[in-house]
C-alpha positions in Angstrom: 113.5 106.4 72.7 114.4 104.1 75.6 112.7 104.7 78.9 115.0 104.6 81.9 114.8 104.3 85.7 115.2 107.3 87.9 117.7 108.2 90.6 118.5 111.1 92.8 121.7 111.9 94.8 119.7 113.8 97.4 116.4 113.1 99.1 113.5 114.0 96.8 111.4 117.0 97.7 108.3 115.8 95.8 106.3 112.6 95.8 108.6 111.3 98.6 106.4 108.1 99.1 107.2 107.1 95.5 111.0 106.9 96.0 113.1 104.2 97.7 116.2 105.1 99.7 119.2 102.9 99.2 123.0 102.6 98.6 125.0 102.2 95.5 126.5 98.7 95.2 128.2 98.9 91.8 128.3 101.0 88.5 128.8 99.5 85.0 128.9 101.5 81.8 127.1 99.7 79.0 127.1 101.1 75.4 125.5 104.6 75.9 123.9 103.9 79.2 124.9 103.1 82.8 123.7 100.4 85.1 123.7 101.5 88.7 123.2 98.5 91.0 121.6 99.6 94.3 120.3 98.0 97.4 117.3 99.4 99.1 117.7 100.4 102.7 116.7 97.6 105.0 116.1 95.2 102.0 116.4 91.5 102.6 116.3 90.6 98.9 119.0 91.2 96.4 120.1 94.4 94.8 118.3 96.2 91.9 119.8 97.2 88.6 118.8 100.7 87.4 119.5 101.7 83.8 120.0 105.4 83.1 121.4 107.4 80.3 125.0 108.6 80.4 123.7 112.2 80.7 121.5 111.3 83.7 124.4 109.4 85.4 126.8 112.4 84.8 124.2 114.7 86.5 123.8 112.2 89.3 127.6 112.1 89.9 127.7 115.9 90.0 125.1 116.0 92.7 126.6 113.2 94.9 128.5 114.5 97.9 132.3 114.8 97.1 133.2 112.1 99.6 131.0 109.6 97.7 132.7 110.0 94.3 136.1 109.4 92.9 137.5 110.3 89.4 134.0 111.1 88.0 132.4 107.9 89.4 130.1 107.2 92.3 131.7 105.0 94.9 129.9 102.0 96.4 128.0 102.9 99.6 126.9 106.3 98.2 123.3 107.1 99.2 120.7 107.1 96.4 117.0 107.5 96.1 115.5 105.6 93.1 112.4 104.6 91.2 112.3 101.6 88.9 110.7 102.3 85.5 107.0 101.3 85.6 106.7 101.3 89.4 104.7 104.0 91.0 105.5 103.2 94.6 108.1 101.4 96.6 109.6 98.2 95.1 
């Protein structure tokens, strides 16, 4: 079973120091998974690609504020809180 990154549409209520706040840059569907490209808030380096399952992405879309989604997709600029697989703290 593939391990994936993690993302939230709302600020996390647990282990808040382990999550990074950012904004969605782009979304690409890729054969059973979704790559959500995000940029960390205040980042000076490039964006980060997060790979999640279709099911996790669908749940994420449902929880995003209505003004940040269109036709079942998250729009660029939507807020996101994320953790890259294998990282225990901020990237």
